[in-house]
N, C-alpha and C positions, 0 to 999 in steps of 0.2 A: 343602267336606267331603262325604264320601260317606255320607249319612244317609238311611235309609228311614223311620225313625220319629223325629220330633222330640220333644224333651222337652216335657211339658206345663208344666213350671216351669223357668225359666232364671235363673241367678244374675246379680246386678248386674255391671256392667262394672268393670274394674280401678279401684281408688281411689275408688269412689263410696259407700263405707260407712264410717261412724264409729260405733264402739260405746263406750259410756261405762258408768258405774256399776260395780257389783261385777264383772259378767261382763267388761266391757271392760277393767278393770284386771287381771283374771287372764289374759286373752288377751295383754295388753301385756307382762306379766311373763314369760309363756311365750316370746314372741318375743324380748324384749330380753335376758333372762337365760338362756334356754335355746337356742332355735333359732339365733339370730344370734350368740350367744356361743360356739357350738360350735367346736372345733378341726377344721374341716372338711377340712383338708389330710390329716388322719389317715385319712379315709374312702377315699382313693384308694390307700392302701398295699396293701390286699389284692389289688387289680387289678394294681398295678405289680409286686409281689413274689410274686404267686401263693401266698398264704398258706393257702388253704383245701383243699389236697389232703389234709390230715390229718382232714378231716371238720368243720372249723370253718365258720362262716357269716359271716365278715367281709364278704363281698360284698354283704350286704343293707343295710349301714349307709349307704352313699353315697346310694342311691336313697330309702331311708326318710327320711333327713335332708333330702335335696334336695326331695322332694315337699312336706315341711313348709315348707321355706324358700320354695318357690314360692308356696304359699298365703299365707305371711307377706308376700311381695313383692306379691302381688295385692292384699292388704288395705292394705299400706303401701308403695306403689311409690316408695321413696326411692332416691337415687343410691347411698347406702351399701349398701342391700340389693341393688341391682342389681350392684354390684361384687362382692359376696360370691358371688352366683350365677354371674357371669361367671368368676370365678377357679375356682370348684368345677368348672364344666363343662370348662374348659381342663385342669384336673388329671386329670379322667376321660378326656378325649379323648386325652391324651398316653399313655394305657395301651392304646389300641385297636390291635390287631394289623393287619398289612397285609391280611389277608383279611376284616377287619371285626369279628373276634371281640373281645368285651369280656367277660372272665371272670376270676374270682379263683382259678381252678384251672389248672394246667399242662395237664392232660388233660381232654378233654370228659367230662361226666357224672359229675363228683364228686358227693358226697352232696348238697351244697347249691349246685352249679354253676348249674343252670337257675334256681333261686330267686334267686340273686344277679344273674343276667342280667336277670331280670324287673324287679328294682328299678332296675337301671341304665337299662333302656329306659323305665320309667315316669318317671324323673328327666329324661332327655333330652326325652321328649315334653312333660313339664310346662314345661321351659325354652322349647321351641318355642312352646307355646300362650301363654305369657305375654310372650315377647319377639319372636316372629316370626323368630328367628335360624335360618336354613335349615341351618346347619352341624350343629346338633343333630339335626334331623330326618334329614338325610343320614346322620349317624353311626348313628342308630337303625335306619335302613333297611339299612345295610350289616351291622350287628350281627345283625339278624333274618335276613337272607339267609344269613349264616354258620350260624345255628342250623338253618334249613331244610335246608341242605346236609347236615347230619349227623343231623337228626331228622325230615325230611320222609317222605313215603310211601316205603316200601321200605327205610328206614334204621332207626336205633334209635328205638323207640317211647318217647315221653315218659312214658307210663304205666308204663314199666319203668325209670324213672330216679328219682333222689332216694332218700330214706330209705324202705326197704321197710316199716318200721313204719307209715309214713304212707300207704302204698299210692299213692305218687306225687302226693299232693295238692299238695305244695309245687311240684313241677315243672309240674303242670297249671294252676296259677294264673297261668302266663305268658299264658294266654288273654287277659287284660285288655289288656296292651300290644300284643298282636298285633292285636286288634280296633281299638284306638285308632290304630295305624299305618295300618290300612286306611282308617279314617275320614279321616285326614289326607292320604293319598296316593292312594287309589283303586287301588292296585296289586293286581291280581286274585290273585296268588299268596299274598298275605297273607290274604285272605278264604278261599281254598281251604285254607290251612294251619290257620286257626282252625276251620273246619268239620271238617277231618280230625281235629284234636285232640279235638273234642267227640265225634266218632264213636268214637274210641278208648276213651272213658269207658265205652262200652256193651259193649266186647269183653273176654273173659277175657284175662288176662295173667299174667306170671310172678309178680306180687305178689299177685294175688287171682283165684281161679278163676271167680268170677262177674262180674268186672269192677267198675269203680268205681260205675257206675249212679247217678251224681249226679242226672241229669235224671229218670230213671224213678222212683227212690225218692222224690224230692221231690214229683213229681206224684202218687204213691200216698199221700202224707201220712205217710211213715215218720217216726218220731221221730229227731231228729238223732243220738242215740247209736247208731242202727242203720244209719246211712248211711256206707258206706265205712269208713275209719279216722276215729274221732270227734274229730279234731284241729280245734277250733273255728275258730281264726284262718285256717288254710290253706283249710279248707272254705268259709268265707264268701268268701274271696278268689276262689275258683273261681266262685262265683255272682255276684260283681262282674263277672267276665269275661263271664258269660252276659248280664248286663245290657248291656254294651257290644256284644256280638255281636247282641243283639236290635235295637239301634239301627241296625245296618247291614244287617240281613236282614229285619227286620219279622216274623221267625218267632215267632208268639205262644207257641209251646211254651216258648221260652227265658224269656220274661217270666213265664208262668204258673208255671214251675218255681221261679223266683227268689222270687216272691210266696208260693207255698205253703211253700217252705222257710223263708222268713223268718217266716211266721206260726207255723210249728211251733216255731221257735226262741223266739219270743215266749212261747208257751204253756208249753213244756217246759223251757227252759233259762235264760231271763232272770230274774234275781233282782230283788228289790224296788228295788234301786238302779240297775238298767239295765245289767247285765252278767251274764256267766255263765262257766262252766268250773271244773274242779278239775284241777290239774296240767296245765293247758292243754287238757284234753279236755272234750267235752260229758259231762255226768254226771247228766242229769235234774235239773238244778240248781234249778229252781223248787220241786220237792218236797223237796230236801235242804238248802235254804239255811239252815234254822234250826240245823243241826249245825255242829260245829267241823270242817269239811272241809279237806282238805289243799290248800294252794296255790290258794285260790279266786280267781276273777275276774282272770285275767291282763289286764294293761292292753292288750296287743296285741289280745285278744279284744274289749275294750271299744271301742277305736278302730275296729276293723274292723266291729263291729256298727253303730257310728254311720255309717261310710262306706257300708255296705250299705243302711241305712235312707235315707241321703241319695240313693243311686241310685234307690231305689224311690219316694221322694217326687218326684224329678224326672220319673220316667216315668209315675206314676199320679195324682199330685196327691191322694193319699189322706192325710188329715190324721193317720191313725194313726201314720205314720212320723215325722211331726214330734212327735207326742206321745212316741214312744219316744226320739227324740234329745234332747228337752228333759229327760226324766228322767235319761238317761245322762250328759248334760253336767253337770247340776247336782249329780249324786251320784257315780256311779262314776268319771267321767272327771276332774273337778276334784279329787276327794278323792285321786286317785292322784298328782297333781302336788304336789310340795313347795311350801310357801307362796310362795317367791320365784321359782318357775317354772324353776329350774335343773336339776331332776332329777325322776324319777318312781319310783313303786313298781312292782315287778314283779307282785306279787299284792296284792289288797285283800280284807280279811275283813269280815264283818258283826258280829264280836265279837272282842275282844282288843286288839291293838295294830297300829299301822301300821309298816311296815318299808320303807325305801328299797331300791330294787334294788341288788344287788351289782354290782360292775364286771365285767360279763359278758365283755367282750372287751378285753384290755389293749392290743392293737395300736391299736384305734381309740378307746380310752378311752370306751366307751359300753356301754349295754345295749340289748337289742332294744326294750324297753318305753319307755325314755327317748327313743329315736329315733322310736318309733311313736305314742306318746301325742299329740304335737302334731298328727299327721296327722288325728286325730279332732277335736281341739279347734278347729283352725284352719279346719274346714269351716263353722263357725258364721257368719262374715260372708257366706258364700255362700248360706245357706238361711234366715237369719232373716227376710229379706224378699226375695221373688223376683218375677219377671214371669211372669204366666200369659197365656193367649191373650186374655183379656178385660181384663187390667190387673194392677196390683200384688196380690200375695198375701202377707199378713202371717202368718208361721209362728211367730215368737217375739217376745215382748214384752220389750223391753230398751231402756233409754235410749240414744238415738243418732239418726243421720240416714242416709237412703238416697236416692240420686238415681237415678232410673230413666227409661227412655225408653219412651213409649207407642208403639203400632203406627204412628202417623203421624209419629213422630220427635220429638214434643214431650217435653220433660223435665218430670218431676214429682218433687218432693222430699217425702218423708214424714219428719216429725220426731216421735219418740216421747219423751215426758216421763213417766217412771215410776220408782218404786223397786221394782217387781215383780221377784221374787216375795216381797220383804219386805212390800210393801203390795199391796192388791188393785186399785188404780185405775191405769188407763193412759190417757194423753191422746195422741192422734195428730193432728197438724196437717198440712194439705195446703198445699204451696207450689207455685205454678205461675203462669206469666205470662198464659195464656189459658184461659178456661173451656173444658172439654172433657167429652164424654160417654164414660165408661168405667166399669169395675167395680173396686172394691177388695174383696178377700176377707179375712176375719178368721177365724183358727182359734179355735174354741171347744174347749178341752181336754175330753177325755172325762170328767174328774173334776169339771168345773165345772157342777154341777147347777142352781145359781142364778146366772145371768149376766144382766147388763144392758148393753145397747149402744145408744148414742145418736149420731146425726149432727146436729149443730147443734140438739140438744134433742129431735129426733124419735126415738122408740124403735123398735127392730127386734127381731124374735123370734129367739132363739138356740136351737140344738139342740146338746147336748153331743156331742163327737166329730165335728163337721161344721164346714165353713166357712160363714160368713154372707157371701154375695156381694151387695154393694150397688152397683147400677148406677144412676147418676144424672149430672146435670150437676155435675161437681166444679169448685169455684171456689177461687181462692186465699184461704186463711184458713179454709176449712172445718175443723171440728174434730170428731173422733170421741172419744167417752168410753166406755170399757169398764170394767166392774167384774166381776172374776172371783171365784169362790167359794173363798175360802181358809180355810174352816172345817177344823179338824183332823179327819182321818179315821182311824178305827181299822181297820187292815187285818189280814186273817187269812192266815196262811201256807197256801199250797196243799197242803202235805204234813202239816199239823198244825193243826187248828182251835183248839187251845188255845194256840197261839203268836200273839201280836199285835204289831203295829208301828204307828207313827203316821206319816202323811204330811200335809203341808200344801201344797196345790197340787202342784207337781212335786217338792217337797223332802221327803226322808225325814229323820225326826228320830232322834236317838240319845242314850242316856245317856252322859255323859262323866265320867271319874273326877276331873276338876278341879272339877266342880260337884256331884257326888253321891258321898257316902261310903258304903262298905260298912258294914252293921250287921246284927245277927242278928234280922231281922224279915222277914216276907213281906208283899208289897204287891200289890194288884190295881189294874189300870187302872180308872178311874172315868169311863166314858163318860156322855154326856148321858142315855142310856136307863136308867142304874142308878137304882133307886128306893129311897129310905129309908123305913123303917117307924117308926112311933112307938107306944110303949107307955106310956100315962100312969101305969098302976099302978106301973111300975118306973122311971118317969121316964127312959126309955131310948130312944135312936135306934139303929137297927141295919139291916143289909142282909142279905137272904136271897139266896143264889145261885140263878140260874136256869139253864136248859139252855144248854150251850155252843152258840154259833151262829157261822156264817161270814158272817152278814150284815154289810155295811159299816155302821158306826155313826159318829156324830160325837162329838167330845170338845172341851171348852173349852180353848183355849190362850191364855195371857196373855203378851204379849211382855215381856221384861225388858231393862233397859238395862245393869245391872251384870253384865257378862260378862267372862270371862277375855280377856286380850289375844289377838287372832287369831281369835276366835270371831265368825262372821258373824251368825247369828241364834240366839236362845235364848228359851225359853218356860217359863212355869210350867205344869206338867201335873198334873191332879188324879189322885191315887191313893187307894185305900182300905186302911186298916190294919184287919185283921179277925182278931185273935188267938184268938178263941173263938166259940162259937155265937151269943150275943147281946151279950156284955159287951165294953165298951171299943172298940167300933167307932168309928173316927174318920177324918176326912179328913186326908190328907197331901198335900203338894205336892213334886214333884221337878222339877228343872231338866233340860230336854232341849235340845239344840242341833241344828243342821243336820248331816247326815252328813258333809259335806265338812270341816267344822270339827272334828268329833269325832276325837280322837286325832291332831290335826295337828301335834303336837310331834314325832311320829315317834320316840318313845322308849318304853322299857319301862314307865316310870311313868305315862304318859298312855294309859289304856285306855278302851274304849267298848263299847257293845253296841246293836244295833238291835232284835232280836227279844226279846220279853218274855213268857216263859211265865206262865200265869195259874194260881197266883200266882207272883211272882218272889221268890226267896230273895235278899235283898240282901247276905247274907254272902258270896256267891260270884258277885256280879253281874259282876265284871270278872276273868275268868281270866287268870292270869299265864303268862309263858313261851311265848305263842302264836307268837312269831316263829320258833320252831323248826319249826313245821309250815308256815310260809310260805316259808322258804328253807332250803336244805341247805348251809349254810356253818358252819365251825367257830366263827367269830365273828359277832356280829350286824352286818350291813352298816351303813355310815354314809353319809350324804350326802356325796359327794366334793366336794372343792374343785376346780372345773374348771380352775383355773390351775395346780394341782399334780397330777401323775399319781400316783394312789393305787391300786396293784394290790390286789385282794381275792381271796380264794379263791372258786372258781367253784361254781355250783350243778350239780345233776345235769343232764346235757345229752344230747341225741340227736345224737351226732356220728359214729355208726358205722352202716354199712349192714348 
């Protein structure tokens, strides 16, 4: 491969990871009932029949699904999975034209033409990476050569293609497979085309007089809403491409731009559960997340945010990106997947109800988010435990096993035994045939202020938000014990200090209408810092309110076993009932569950909320009818039976130039 900058962290080899426990089961259901159960033959239809000349985007589905299927095959390299991949590639290659062109449009540069080509290329490259089948790489080379023929220097500028509203973000995201193809082939014209495309971002064009300025504006620290067209998913995809281009050029500007952009997204757009956007656009979401905003947190945005963080973790070994992915996976990503893994939500709210995606494209019987969600979730086996230059790096604590090769070729196996994040203890055992000197690094989440780590009983110092790197002579049977800080934390909304939420480790908690009933009272959260006063003359205990503060506080959480079916975690949470100045103040307890379980019946009757105004009026705790601001359909979408084709009315779409 043609690489100038090697990743600091590398994923395990194919088939060397087994994930168990809650997360392992959810990933298994995603693969079994979603990705590998999909009617993949439908995804080749747009290419064969050229269905996207009307502004549709059917060409994206083959590559989105196939890259998910490739990740599933890497995790579980079974003959059945390989056969599915083989058949899907053959179906796509049968649509390739004699000049190499692979497109879902009859004419070049339809609204979503280049976007669909990008995903076809990504799928073919993924197939080559996992199987070594040269025919897929050759097909991708021919397809890219065809694009260069019509969009290279002196031809149609890609910055003037695609949807004008998006200022060509969708077309420009093809940078990622261009850079990947150069990595795999070393063909100079591909690198030249990639650099040429990035140079176009800085030039004025027909869509925008100032140019896209993705790199410049990112380096200047502009808020995402002020960069180009604020379409979150496509914009992040362009920065994924910059990461791949950095690998082959070593141009530090590209990595700096990606890191600065991602950090601005973290601060300005990512909401408490690890996603962002309103109506698919950046919206200063961190500040607006307590409101009933329209179409919040598109699943495509969630998945792409996870994928961008994964890129940056590989390149920088900065644990902040693992922190971000952990929160996204356990909250926004898993909550968007229906419990059996067969379908996904298009948008996910922090209050109201969950709504499955409508059937967005009847030809392929899929929606963009149902195809894209697994691309984020199935990265987990690749980054949970990775190999660094000094040895294994543990990024995620989850029950399972990992087999990794040290620099000298010796295999080491790490076995995690844990119920984290339900419980705070993690045990990691080392299995190897020969004693060896190397380092194992353990991520200490930024929220874990009280952490204990022991190796064979010897204690090590931990710093929140950093890795603990332990270099020693590791021997078969060595055991690492880690205890993380899972105290309940009262979080303050960035845009409103009077809005509070609760997190426990990486998991956000929510009220759920199955466990909490509406009533005409107001309640206050009762953190550990809340002090009761006692008046003996009146034989009265009461609480006086203090100044509103944004300081992080802790709150007692008591696990409960009697939970509704399908709820993963639930806790008793202390509240204060304070109906008047001094009189009748009393302690109340409400049940709260993990955000992923909240509302997971995906029906109007099962409602939830994350943010809690102080005080919270319980009579309107769970607003009704919120599905109408999540989707623009006449009827409330239903989870489709994938064995039966169920057309549903479509949402507002961007199908015209």
